[in-house]
C-alpha positions, 0 to 999 in steps of 0.5 A, a space after each residue: 663285715 663285723 667278723 673281719 673287723 673283729 678279727 682285724 682288731 683282735 689281731 692288731 691288739 695281740 701284735 701291739 701288746 705281745 711280749 718280746 721273748 725272753 733272751 737267756 745267756 744260759 738255760 741249763 737243766 741236768 741231773 744237778 738241777 736247773 739254771 737259767 739267767 737272762 742276758 745282761 742289761 745296762 741299767 745305768 751309765 755315768 760317764 764324766 771326765 775320763 771316768 766311766 761307771 756302768 751297772 748291769 742286771 741279769 735275772 737268774 733262777 737256780 733250782 727254783 730260787 730267783 736272784 738278781 745278778 749285779 755287775 758294776 764296772 768302774 773305769 778310771 786313770 785315777 784311784 778307784 775306791 773299792 766298795 765291797 759286798 758282804 753278807 749285810 749288803 742290801 739293794 733297795 729299789 724304790 718303786 713309783 708306787 711308793 713301795 720299797 723292795 729290799 733285796 739281800 746279798 748272798 753270804 759271799 764277800 766280794 770287792 771286785 777284780 782290778 784290771 789295767 787295760 792297755 790304754 792305762 785305765 784301771 778297771 774294777 769289775 764287781 759282781 753281786 748276787 742278791 735274793 728277792 724277799 717274798 713280801 714285795 716281789 709281786 710289786 716289781 711286776 706292776 710298778 716302775 723302779 725310780 731309785 736304786 740304793 746299794 748298801 756296801 760293807 762301808 758305803 751307800 750309793 743312790 742311783 736314779 733310774 731313767 725312763 729311757 737312755 741311749 748308751 754311749 757304750 753300745 749306742 742302744 736304747 735302754 729303758 731301766 725303769 721297766 726292767 723288772 716289768 719287762 723281764 721278771 716273767 722270764 724267771 718264773 
């Protein structure tokens, strides 16, 4: 009887605490090297007065170098200010344990692309690739993120991370606070 109880408890513990499998948008190994990138994940969504702003993350591993891909999408019928990434741009993540993780942008200037849709909205799509620094990379595995600050070429913006939200874009539930805890293992 004790054996059956022990096996049952062990099985339930395994099922409850098992990590979900990593989902990749690309996972390639060839003669040039290796590249894997996770699927995009909605981190923040702000919709107000006909304007919409979305930020997506994906983690990439290129020949053993981990990076964070950040994609910002702005949608508006009004003028959209261009915030550019450059070699001095940084992304700061304030963790709930009080530490701040700094990621540096690659040496590539990017101001995004403006696209007008058939409903008269201007859409600015901007992507940036940020490299992790070794000193506090490990903290992302254990502490949720509470705040993100992006330093652009000429401006700085702050985003408060929610524990959980239901997206108006696709109706799915997202948990941005725990993005790194849940996904950083996928690029190690």
